[in-house]
RODOFI-46210 format. One line per 4 residues: number of its first residue (from 1); their letters; for each residue x, y negated, z negated of N, C-alpha, C. Coordinates in steps of 0.2 Angstrom, whole numbers, plus 5000, padded with zeros to 4 digits. Each point is the difference from the previous one (the first is absolute). Last residue first. Layout:
BEGIN
NUM	a	X/Y/Z/X/Y/Z/X/Y/Z | ...
! end
This chain:
BEGIN
385	pvcr	5144/4875/4842/5003/4995/5005/5007/5000/4999 | 4985/5022/4996/5003/4994/4996/5003/4995/5005 | 4978/5018/5003/5007/4999/5001/5002/4994/4996 | 4982/5017/4991/5000/4995/5004/5008/4998/5002
381	piag	4986/5024/4993/5005/4995/4997/5001/4994/5006 | 4977/5014/4996/5006/5000/5004/5005/4995/4998 | 4978/5002/4991/5004/5005/4998/5007/5001/5003 | 4982/4985/5007/5003/4998/4994/5004/5005/4997
377	eida	4988/5006/5019/5005/4995/5002/5004/4997/4994 | 4982/5015/4996/5005/5003/5003/5006/4995/5002 | 4980/4991/4993/5003/5004/4994/5006/5003/5002 | 4987/4989/5017/5004/4996/4995/5003/5003/4995
373	dsrr	4986/5012/5014/5006/4999/5003/5005/4995/4996 | 4983/5014/4986/4999/4996/5006/5007/4999/5003 | 4991/5022/4985/5003/4993/4999/5000/4997/5007 | 4992/5022/4997/4995/4995/4998/5003/4993/4999
369	ahgc	5007/5022/5016/5002/4996/4995/4995/4995/4998 | 4992/5023/5011/5003/4994/5002/5002/4996/4994 | 4988/5021/5000/5008/5001/5001/5003/4993/5002 | 4976/5005/4996/5003/5002/5007/5007/5001/5000
365	qdre	4989/4992/4980/4998/5007/5002/5002/5003/5006 | 5015/4980/4990/4993/5002/5000/4998/5007/5002 | 5023/4991/4987/4997/5001/5007/4993/5001/4999 | 5024/4990/4986/4993/5002/5000/4997/5000/5007
361	rlap	5024/4994/4994/4998/5007/5001/4993/5002/5001 | 5014/4979/4995/4997/5001/5007/4998/5007/5001 | 5011/4992/4980/4994/4996/5001/4996/5001/5006 | 5022/5010/4995/4994/5003/4997/4994/4997/5001
357	wgai	5024/4999/5009/4995/4996/5002/4993/5003/4997 | 5022/5011/4998/5001/4993/4998/4995/4995/5002 | 5002/5023/5014/5002/4999/4993/5002/4992/4999 | 4984/5011/5018/5006/4996/5000/5001/4999/4992
353	ssaq	4980/5010/5011/5006/5005/4999/5007/4996/4999 | 4978/4989/5004/4999/5004/4994/5006/5005/4999 | 4999/4984/5019/5002/4997/4993/4999/5005/4994 | 4996/5001/5025/5005/5004/4997/5001/4998/4993
349	hrls	4985/4990/5017/4998/5007/4999/5005/5004/4996 | 5004/4977/5003/4993/5000/4998/4998/5008/4999 | 5021/4991/5009/5000/5002/4993/4993/5001/4998 | 5005/4995/5023/5004/5005/4998/4999/5002/4993
345	arat	4990/4981/5010/4998/5006/5004/5003/5006/4997 | 5006/4979/4991/4993/5002/4998/4998/5007/5004 | 5021/4990/5005/5000/5003/4993/4993/5002/4998 | 5003/4989/5021/5002/5007/5000/5000/5003/4993
341	npsl	4994/4978/5001/4995/5004/5004/5002/5007/5000 | 5015/4984/4990/4994/5002/4996/4995/5004/5004 | 5027/4999/5003/4994/4998/5004/4994/5002/4996 | 5024/4996/4988/4996/5005/5003/4994/4997/5003
337	crsw	5025/4989/4997/4993/5000/4997/4996/5005/5004 | 5023/4995/5005/5000/5000/4992/4993/5001/4998 | 5005/5007/5024/5006/4997/4996/4999/5001/4993 | 4986/5010/5017/4998/4993/4997/5005/4997/4996
333	yvaq	5003/5021/5013/4996/4996/5004/4997/4993/4997 | 5017/5016/4989/5001/5000/5008/4996/4995/5003 | 4998/5003/4976/5007/4997/5002/5001/5000/5008 | 4980/5010/4992/5000/4993/4998/5007/4996/5002
329	ysai	4997/5023/5002/4997/4997/5006/4999/4992/4998 | 5010/5014/4983/5004/5000/5007/4997/4996/5005 | 4988/5004/4980/5006/4995/4999/5004/5000/5006 | 4982/5015/5001/4998/4993/5000/5005/4995/4999
325	lmaf	5006/5023/4998/4998/4998/5007/4997/4993/5001 | 5006/5009/4979/5006/4999/5003/4998/4998/5007 | 4982/5007/4987/5003/4993/4997/5006/4998/5004 | 4991/5021/5004/4996/4995/5003/5002/4993/4998
321	yypn	5011/5019/4991/5001/5000/5008/4996/4994/5003 | 4996/5006/4977/5006/4996/5001/5002/4999/5007 | 4983/5016/4992/4998/4993/5002/5005/4995/5001 | 4997/5027/5001/5005/4995/4998/4999/4993/5002
317	pmpr	4983/5016/5001/5004/5004/4996/5006/4996/4998 | 4976/4989/5006/5006/5002/5003/5005/5004/4995 | 4972/4999/5002/5006/4998/4996/5006/5002/5003 | 4978/4995/5015/5003/5005/4996/5006/4998/4996
313	gslv	4988/4987/5017/4997/5000/4993/5003/5005/4995 | 5004/4993/5025/4995/5006/4998/4997/4999/4993 | 5018/4987/5012/4993/4997/4999/4995/5005/4998 | 5023/5007/5005/5000/4995/4994/4993/4997/4999
309	ddtt	5002/5015/5018/5001/5003/4993/5000/4995/4994 | 4999/4993/5023/4994/5003/4998/5000/5003/4993 | 5020/4991/5009/4995/4994/4998/4993/5004/4998 | 5017/5014/5009/5002/4997/4993/4995/4995/4998
305	agsl	4997/5009/5021/4999/5005/4995/5001/4997/4993 | 5003/4983/5017/4994/5005/5001/4999/5004/4994 | 5018/4983/5002/4994/4997/5002/4994/5004/5001 | 5022/5010/4996/4998/4995/4994/4993/4997/5001
301	dyag	5013/5021/5010/4994/4996/5002/4998/4996/4994 | 5019/5014/4997/5001/4997/5007/4994/4996/5002 | 5011/5011/4978/4994/4996/5001/5001/4996/5007 | 5013/5024/4994/5000/4993/5000/4993/4997/5001
297	smpa	5011/5024/5000/4995/4997/4995/5000/4993/4999 | 5020/5007/5014/4996/5005/4997/4995/4996/4995 | 5018/4999/5023/4996/4996/4996/4995/5004/4996 | 5021/5006/5016/4996/5004/4995/4997/4995/4995
293	sati	5015/5003/5026/4997/4996/4995/4995/5003/4995 | 5023/5003/5019/4994/5003/4997/4998/4995/4995 | 5016/4994/5016/5000/5007/5001/4994/5003/4998 | 5006/4974/5009/4997/5004/4994/5000/5008/5002
289	nfen	5016/4979/5007/4996/5005/5004/4997/5005/4994 | 5011/4973/5002/4999/5006/4997/4995/5005/5003 | 5009/4979/5010/5005/5001/4994/4999/5007/4997 | 4986/4991/5018/5007/4999/5003/5005/5002/4994
285	thye	4977/4999/4996/5002/5006/5003/5007/5000/5003 | 4985/4984/4986/5007/5002/4999/5002/5006/5003 | 4977/4989/4999/5005/4995/5001/5007/5002/5000 | 4979/5014/4998/4998/4994/5004/5006/4996/5002
281	eler	5003/5020/4987/4998/5001/5007/4998/4994/5004 | 5007/4998/4977/5006/5002/5004/4997/5002/5007 | 4984/4993/4984/5005/4995/5002/5005/5002/5004 | 4984/5016/4992/4998/4995/5005/5005/4995/5002
277	hlsm	5006/5014/4983/5000/5004/5006/4997/4995/5006 | 5000/4992/4978/5007/5000/5003/5000/5004/5006 | 4980/5000/4988/5001/4993/5003/5007/4999/5003 | 4994/5021/4990/4996/4998/5006/5001/4993/5003
273	tahg	5010/5005/4980/5003/5005/5005/4996/4999/5006 | 4992/4989/4981/5006/4997/5002/5003/5004/5006 | 4981/5010/4990/4998/4993/5003/5007/4997/5003 | 5004/5018/4986/4997/5003/5007/4998/4994/5004
269	gqsy	5008/4995/4978/5005/5002/5005/4998/5003/5007 | 4985/4996/4982/5002/4993/5003/5006/5002/5005 | 4993/5022/4996/4996/4994/4996/5002/4994/5004 | 5019/5015/5006/4993/5002/4997/4997/4995/4997
265	gilf	5020/5005/5021/4998/4996/4994/4993/5003/4998 | 5022/5001/5020/4996/5004/4996/4997/4995/4994 | 5015/5003/5026/4996/4996/4995/4996/5004/4996 | 5024/5002/5017/4994/5003/4997/4997/4995/4995
261	iqgn	5018/5001/5022/4997/4996/4995/4994/5004/4998 | 5025/5004/5015/4993/5002/4998/4998/4995/4994 | 5022/4998/5010/4995/4997/5004/4993/5002/4998 | 5022/5007/4990/4998/5003/5006/4995/4997/5004
257	lavk	5021/4991/4983/4993/5001/5000/4998/5003/5007 | 5023/4997/4982/4997/5001/5007/4993/5002/4999 | 5018/4985/4985/4995/5005/4999/4996/5001/5007 | 5018/4984/4994/5001/5005/5005/4996/5006/4998
253	rdac	5000/4978/4990/5003/5005/4997/5001/5007/5004 | 4989/4980/5008/5006/4997/4997/5004/5005/4996 | 4979/5006/5010/5005/4998/5005/5007/4998/4997 | 4981/5004/4986/5003/5006/5003/5005/4998/5005
249	wtra	4988/4982/4991/5004/5003/4995/5004/5007/5002 | 4984/4989/5015/5007/4996/4999/5004/5003/4995 | 4979/5010/5002/5004/5001/5006/5007/4996/5000 | 4984/4995/4983/5003/5007/4999/5004/5002/5006
245	arlm	4988/4980/5002/5005/4999/4995/5004/5007/4999 | 4981/5000/5014/5005/4997/5003/5006/4999/4995 | 4980/5009/4992/5003/5005/5004/5006/4997/5004 | 4987/4986/4986/5004/5005/4996/5004/5005/5005
241	dvsa	4985/4985/5010/5006/4997/4999/5004/5004/4995 | 4979/5008/5005/5004/5000/5006/5007/4997/4999 | 4984/5000/4982/5002/5006/5002/5005/5001/5006 | 4989/4980/4994/5005/5001/4995/5003/5007/5001
237	taes	4982/4993/5014/5006/4996/5001/5006/5002/4995 | 4978/5010/4997/5004/5003/5006/5006/4996/5001 | 4986/4994/4983/5003/5007/4998/5004/5002/5006 | 4988/4980/5002/5007/4999/4997/5002/5007/4998
233	aahh	4980/4999/5012/5005/4997/5004/5007/5000/4996 | 4980/5009/4990/5003/5004/5005/5006/4997/5003 | 4989/4998/4976/5001/4996/5005/5004/5003/5006 | 4995/5009/4977/4996/5002/5006/4999/4994/5005
229	fphv	5010/4990/4980/4998/5007/4999/4995/5002/5006 | 5019/4982/4994/4994/5000/5005/4998/5007/5001 | 5014/4987/4979/5000/5006/5005/4994/5000/5004 | 5012/4978/4990/4995/5005/4999/5001/5005/5005
225	gpsd	5022/4986/4994/4993/4999/5002/4996/5005/4998 | 5026/5004/5007/4997/4995/4996/4992/5000/5002 | 5018/5021/5000/4997/4995/5004/4996/4995/4996 | 5013/5020/4993/5003/4994/4999/4997/4994/5005
221	glgl	4985/5021/4992/5008/5000/5000/5002/4993/4999 | 4978/4998/5010/5002/5005/4996/5007/5001/5000 | 4988/4984/5014/4997/4999/4993/5002/5005/4996 | 5000/5007/5025/5001/4994/4997/4997/4999/4993
217	ydpl	5010/5024/5008/4995/4995/5002/5001/4993/4997 | 5015/5020/4999/4996/4999/4994/4993/4996/5002 | 5014/5019/5015/4999/4993/4999/4996/4999/4994 | 5016/5020/5009/4994/4999/4995/4999/4993/4999
213	vtvy	5014/5019/5017/4999/4993/4999/4994/5000/4995 | 5019/5020/5007/4993/4998/4998/5000/4993/4998 | 5014/5020/5014/5001/4993/4997/4993/4997/4999 | 5003/5027/5000/4998/4994/5003/5002/4994/4997
209	gsgg	5004/5024/4994/5004/4998/5006/4997/4994/5004 | 4994/5011/4978/4998/5004/5005/5003/4998/5007 | 5003/4988/4980/5004/5006/4999/4998/5005/5005 | 4989/4979/5000/5007/4999/5002/5004/5007/4999
205	mvvg	4978/4999/4994/5000/5000/5007/5007/4999/5002 | 4996/5000/4977/4999/5006/5003/5000/5000/5007 | 5002/4980/4990/5006/5004/4998/4999/5007/5003 | 4982/4985/5002/5006/4998/5005/5006/5004/4998
201	llqe	4982/5002/4985/4998/5003/5007/5006/4999/5005 | 5002/4990/4979/5002/5007/5000/4998/5003/5006 | 4994/4977/4995/5007/5001/5003/5001/5007/5001 | 4981/4993/4988/4999/5000/5008/5007/5001/5003
197	tssv	4999/4997/4977/4998/5006/5001/4999/5001/5008 | 5016/4981/4986/4994/5002/5005/4999/5007/5001 | 5017/4986/4987/4996/5005/4997/4994/5002/5004 | 5017/4985/5008/5003/5006/4998/4996/5005/4997
193	sspa	4991/4983/5019/5002/5000/4993/5003/5006/4998 | 4991/4996/5022/5007/4998/4999/5002/4999/4993 | 4977/5006/5007/5005/5006/5002/5008/4997/4998 | 4980/4989/4986/5001/5001/5007/5006/5005/5001
189	edrk	4991/4992/4979/4998/5007/5002/5001/5001/5008 | 5003/4979/4987/5006/5005/4999/4998/5007/5001 | 4984/4981/5004/5006/5000/5004/5005/5005/4999 | 4974/5005/4995/5006/4996/4997/5006/5000/5005
185	aitg	4979/5012/5004/4997/4993/4998/5006/4996/4997 | 4995/5020/5020/5003/4999/4994/4999/4993/4998 | 4992/5020/5020/4999/4994/4996/5004/5000/4994 | 5011/5014/5019/4993/4999/4998/4999/4994/4996
181	hqys	5020/5003/5019/4998/5002/4993/4993/4998/4999 | 5015/5006/5022/4996/4995/4998/4997/5002/4993 | 5022/5009/5016/4995/5001/4995/4997/4994/4997 | 5015/5008/5023/4998/4995/4996/4994/5002/4996
177	clal	5023/5012/5013/4993/5001/4997/4998/4994/4996 | 5020/5008/5020/4997/4995/4995/4993/5002/4998 | 5021/5017/5009/4994/4996/5002/4998/4995/4994 | 5026/5010/5007/4994/5000/4996/4994/4996/5003
173	slgs	5025/5014/5006/4996/4994/5002/4993/5000/4997 | 5021/5013/4988/4995/5000/5006/4998/4993/5002 | 5014/5008/4980/5004/5001/5007/4995/5000/5006 | 4997/4997/4975/4996/5004/5004/5004/5002/5006
169	nepv	5004/4986/4978/5005/5005/5004/4996/5005/5004 | 4984/4986/4985/5007/5000/5000/5003/5005/5003 | 4976/4986/5003/5003/5006/4999/5007/5000/5000 | 4983/4980/4993/5004/5002/5005/5003/5007/4999
165	alag	4980/4980/4994/5003/5006/4997/5004/5003/5006 | 4990/4975/4993/5002/5004/5005/5004/5006/4997 | 4981/4979/4993/5005/5005/4998/5002/5003/5006 | 4990/4974/4996/4998/5006/5002/5006/5005/4998
161	salt	4990/4972/5002/5005/5005/4998/4997/5007/5001 | 4998/4972/5009/4997/5006/4997/5005/5005/4999 | 4996/4971/5007/5004/5006/4999/4996/5006/4997 | 4994/4978/5018/5000/5002/4993/5005/5006/4999
157	rggr	4988/4980/5019/5006/5004/4998/5000/5002/4992 | 4977/4996/5015/5006/4996/4998/5005/5005/4998 | 4977/5006/5007/5005/5000/5005/5006/4996/4998 | 4981/5004/4986/4998/4996/5006/5005/4999/5005
153	mdlt	5002/5014/4980/4993/5002/5003/4998/4995/5005 | 5026/5004/4998/4995/5000/4995/4993/5000/5003 | 5024/5011/5010/4995/4995/5000/4996/5000/4994 | 5027/5007/5001/4994/5002/5003/4995/4994/5000
149	eyil	5027/5010/4992/4995/4994/5002/4994/5003/5004 | 5015/5013/4980/5000/4999/5007/4995/4994/5002 | 5013/5018/4980/4997/4994/5001/5000/4997/5007 | 5003/5026/4987/5002/4995/5006/4995/4994/4999
145	khvs	5011/5022/4985/4995/4995/5000/5002/4995/5006 | 5006/5027/4997/5002/4993/5000/4994/4996/5000 | 5009/5027/4995/4994/4996/5001/5003/4993/4999 | 5010/5026/5006/5001/4994/4997/4994/4995/5002
141	vgyh	5004/5029/4999/4996/4993/5002/5003/4994/4997 | 5005/5029/5007/5000/4995/4995/4998/4993/5003 | 4993/5024/5011/5005/4995/5000/4999/4996/4993 | 4986/5019/5007/5007/5002/5002/5005/4994/4999
137	vtmq	4974/5009/4988/5004/4995/5005/5007/5002/5001 | 4976/5014/4993/5007/4999/4998/5003/4995/5006 | 4974/5008/4987/5004/4999/5006/5007/4999/4998 | 4977/5002/4987/5004/5006/5003/5003/4998/5006
133	vgaf	4991/4987/4977/5000/5000/5007/5005/5005/5003 | 4996/4993/4976/4996/5006/5003/4999/5000/5007 | 5013/4986/4985/4993/4997/5001/4996/5006/5003 | 5022/5004/4994/4997/4998/4994/4993/4997/5002
129	alll	5014/5006/5018/4998/5006/4996/4996/4998/4994 | 5009/4983/5013/4994/5003/5003/4998/5006/4996 | 5019/4989/4993/4994/4996/4999/4994/5003/5003 | 5021/5011/5004/4998/5001/4993/4993/4996/4998
125	niqa	5010/4997/5021/4997/5006/5000/4998/5002/4993 | 5013/4980/5003/4993/5000/5003/4996/5006/5000 | 5022/5000/4993/4996/4996/4995/4993/5000/5003 | 5016/5010/5013/4998/5005/4994/4996/4996/4996
121	atla	5009/4989/5018/4994/5004/5002/4998/5004/4994 | 5010/4977/4994/5003/5006/5004/4994/5004/5002 | 5000/4973/4995/4998/5007/4997/5003/5005/5005 | 4999/4971/4994/5003/5005/5004/4999/5007/4996
117	rieq	4992/4971/5000/5000/5007/4998/5004/5005/5004 | 4999/4976/5004/4996/5000/4993/5000/5007/4997 | 5014/4983/5019/4998/5007/4998/4997/5000/4993 | 4999/4978/5018/5004/5003/4994/4998/5007/4999
113	hsvl	4998/4976/5018/4998/5007/4998/5005/5002/4994 | 4990/4977/5017/5004/5003/4995/4998/5008/4999 | 4992/4987/5019/5003/4994/4996/5005/5003/4994 | 4990/5007/5026/5002/5003/4993/5003/4995/4996
109	lgrn	4981/4997/5020/5007/4998/4998/5001/5003/4993 | 4979/5000/5013/5004/5006/4999/5007/4999/4998 | 4988/4980/5011/4996/5006/4998/5005/5006/4999 | 5002/4974/5000/5004/5005/5003/4998/5006/4997
105	agpv	4985/4977/5002/5003/5005/4996/5004/5005/5005 | 4989/4972/5000/5001/5007/5003/5004/5005/4996 | 4983/4981/4990/5007/5000/5002/5001/5007/5003 | 4976/4989/5003/5004/5003/4995/5007/5001/5002
101	tvvr	4973/4990/5006/5007/4999/5001/5004/5003/4995 | 4974/5004/5009/5004/4999/4994/5007/5000/5003 | 4975/4994/5010/5007/5002/5002/5004/4999/4994 | 4972/5003/5005/5005/4996/4997/5007/5004/5002
97	ffrs	4972/4999/5009/5007/5003/5000/5004/4995/4995 | 4973/5009/5008/5004/4995/4997/5007/5003/4999 | 4976/5004/5015/5006/5003/4998/5004/4994/4998 | 4973/5008/5008/5005/4995/4998/5006/5004/4998
93	plap	4981/5011/5010/4998/4993/5001/5005/4995/4998 | 5001/5026/5010/5002/4996/4994/4998/4993/5001 | 4999/5017/5017/4994/4998/4997/5001/4996/4993 | 5017/5008/5016/4997/4994/5002/4994/4998/4996
89	evad	5021/5014/4990/4994/5002/5004/4997/4993/5002 | 5026/5000/4998/4995/5001/4995/4993/5002/5004 | 5029/4995/5001/4995/5003/5004/4994/5002/4995 | 5020/4981/5000/4996/5004/4996/4994/5003/5004
85	fwqr	5027/4990/5003/4993/5001/5003/4996/5004/4996 | 5022/4982/4997/4997/5006/4999/4993/5001/5003 | 5026/4984/4996/4993/5001/5004/4998/5007/4998 | 5022/4990/4995/4995/4995/4997/4993/5000/5004
81	vdip	5022/5019/4993/4997/4995/5005/4995/4996/4997 | 5011/5016/4987/5004/4995/5001/4998/4995/5005 | 4986/5017/4982/5003/5000/5007/5004/4993/5000 | 4992/5019/4979/4999/4993/5003/5004/5000/5007
77	wpla	4988/5019/4999/5000/4993/4997/5006/5001/4995 | 4998/5015/5022/4999/5000/4993/5001/4993/4998 | 4990/5005/5024/5007/5000/4997/4998/5000/4992 | 4982/5001/5014/5004/5004/5004/5007/5001/4997
73	arpt	4980/4997/4983/5002/4996/5006/5005/5005/5004 | 4980/4998/4978/5005/5004/5003/5002/4997/5007 | 4991/4984/4980/4998/5005/5005/5005/5004/5003 | 4995/4987/4976/5005/5000/5005/4999/5005/5005
69	iwig	4983/4985/4984/5002/5007/5002/5006/4999/5005 | 4985/4985/4980/5004/5000/5006/5003/5007/5001 | 4976/4994/4989/5007/5001/4998/5004/5000/5007 | 4977/4985/4991/5002/5006/5004/5007/5002/4998
65	dqla	4986/4980/4993/5000/5006/4996/5001/5007/5004 | 4996/4980/5016/4999/4999/4992/5000/5007/4997 | 5002/4998/5024/5005/4994/4997/5000/5000/4993 | 4997/5022/5016/4996/4995/4996/5004/4995/4997
61	traq	5008/5019/5013/4995/4998/5004/4995/4995/4996 | 5028/5005/5001/4994/5002/4996/4994/4997/5004 | 5030/5004/5001/4994/4998/5003/4994/5002/4995 | 5030/4996/5004/4994/5003/4996/4993/4997/5003
57	vtys	5029/5002/5007/4993/4997/5001/4995/5004/4996 | 5028/4994/4997/4995/5006/5000/4993/4996/5001 | 5028/4994/5005/4993/4999/4999/4996/5006/5000 | 5027/4989/4995/4996/5004/5004/4993/4999/4998
53	fgvg	5026/4987/4998/4993/5001/4998/4997/5005/5005 | 5023/4991/5002/4999/5004/4994/4993/5001/4997 | 5005/4978/5014/5004/5006/5000/4999/5004/4994 | 4980/4985/5008/5007/4999/4999/5004/5006/5000
49	adsw	4976/4996/5004/5001/4998/4993/5008/4999/4999 | 4983/4997/5023/5006/5003/4997/5001/4998/4993 | 4975/5000/5013/5007/4997/5000/5005/5004/4996 | 4978/5012/5011/5001/4995/4995/5008/4998/5001
45	rlsn	4977/5015/5012/5007/4997/5001/5001/4995/4994 | 4981/5022/5008/5002/4994/4996/5008/4998/5002 | 4976/5014/5010/5007/4999/5000/5002/4994/4996 | 4978/5020/5002/5003/4993/4999/5007/5000/5000
41	givs	4980/5017/5012/5004/4998/4994/5002/4993/5000 | 4987/5011/5017/5004/5005/4998/5004/4999/4994 | 4985/4984/5011/4996/5006/4999/5004/5006/4998 | 5009/4976/4994/4998/5003/5006/4996/5006/4998
37	shin	5014/4976/4989/4995/5006/4999/4998/5002/5007 | 5022/4985/4989/4996/5001/5006/4996/5007/4999 | 5016/4980/4986/4996/5006/4999/4995/5001/5006 | 5024/4985/4993/4995/5002/5004/4997/5006/4998
33	tivv	5016/4988/4987/4999/4995/5006/4995/5002/5005 | 5007/5002/4972/4997/5004/5006/4998/4996/5006 | 5020/4994/4982/4993/4998/5002/4998/5006/5005 | 5021/4992/4981/4997/5005/5005/4993/4998/5001
29	plsg	5025/4988/4990/4993/5000/5000/4997/5005/5006 | 5023/5007/4990/4998/4994/5004/4992/5000/4999 | 5015/5011/4981/4998/5001/5007/4998/4994/5003 | 5006/5003/4976/5006/5002/5005/4998/5001/5007
25	atqa	4980/5002/4984/5007/4997/4997/5005/5003/5005 | 4977/4996/5011/5002/5004/4994/5007/4998/4999 | 4977/4989/5013/5007/5001/4999/5002/5004/4994 | 4977/4993/5019/5003/5002/4993/5008/5000/5000
21	alsi	4974/4994/5015/5008/5000/5000/5002/5001/4992 | 4978/5008/5015/5002/4996/4995/5007/5001/4999 | 4978/5003/5019/5007/5002/4998/5002/4996/4994 | 4977/5010/5016/5003/4995/4996/5007/5002/4998
17	aagy	4978/5006/5019/5007/5001/4997/5002/4994/4996 | 4976/5013/5013/5004/4994/4997/5006/5002/4997 | 4985/5017/5008/5004/4996/5006/5003/4994/4997 | 4987/5014/4985/4996/4999/5006/5004/4996/5005
13	cvag	5015/5001/4983/4993/5001/4998/4995/4998/5005 | 5027/5004/4992/4996/5001/5006/4993/5001/4998 | 5024/4989/4987/4993/5004/5000/4998/5000/5007 | 5023/4995/4982/4996/4998/5006/4994/5004/5000
9	aifh	5024/4993/4984/4993/5003/5001/4997/4998/5006 | 5024/5004/4984/4997/4995/5005/4994/5004/5002 | 5017/5004/4977/4995/5001/5005/4998/4995/5005 | 5022/5011/4984/4995/4995/5001/4996/5001/5005
5	gshk	5019/5013/4982/4997/4999/5006/4995/4994/5000 | 5014/5010/4982/4992/5001/5000/4998/4999/5007 | 5023/5010/4989/4998/4994/5004/4993/5001/5001 | 5022/5011/4985/4993/4999/5001/4999/4994/5005
1	m	5018/5018/4986/5000/4997/5007/4993/4998/5002
! end
């Protein structure tokens, strides 16, 4: 299920406004009809794309070689209304906008499900004893793969998958626990895969009496496209919609839930858990009441502590994380081509520790890369038309 969306654009530059007309497949011609700037922000209006389309507004402060950012808003993106207010600092000299039109999604719709594993309490306890884990579970667990509808990186309709671990014959109203997994590099390592080790934590949580939700995230499991590694917005929406699909599955099978929601995740899962926590508190308090949240060891400050570490020059213990992050942000912010300026800024200090680029490892006495921007740019795979 793919839809690229289309862009209409406008700008506020020192009070001057422009708008560009555009049309996306199946939609009516869409035009930004009004951009009004004031000391408290900018208000936008645009024409109707037709039935079944929604809109995401993106912004940046430079017309050339900037990245488009989807700002936080009072309502979650995409929106169905054709107006939006951008509250920004008056000191910003310019603000450029584009509106992405996307097909509306039925978020959290349970598309399909299948049981992929069933374990008795005795089997789970045997696994725990073999692993040296000193705990005992009380319930057998059935594990199910769910396919559900959610949002892609730009707010369009897509599908995602995840695992659901359900305690068997508990006779109780159960709490929901959402486990956000750590970094994985292969689709078949996602929790909904039969061979997934991440799934085992859900099994143990299920055996302890929690209906446990394990989203695969976008681009992993059965979800199409590139995995947007450490992209907070899509981590959050995929996890929210997995919770919705799990609730539907439980309601259809008379599995009683007590309304409690527990969130847990480690490493990338810590980042995803924090993103999910923020999403639920900002936009979905009418649906979900968080009982407790445990985001652990996540890269929560990517633009601060993580950036400082990446640019420090120290050899990275797991440099493939960095490669995954660049590939992810290329897909999220530049579609198919990496922004050369951003690539230079990121790679110049890190080239020495990236496997596969030995020609870029040479450094001077101060630890700076001796290779030029052009050398580093030349090492970056170019986009294919």
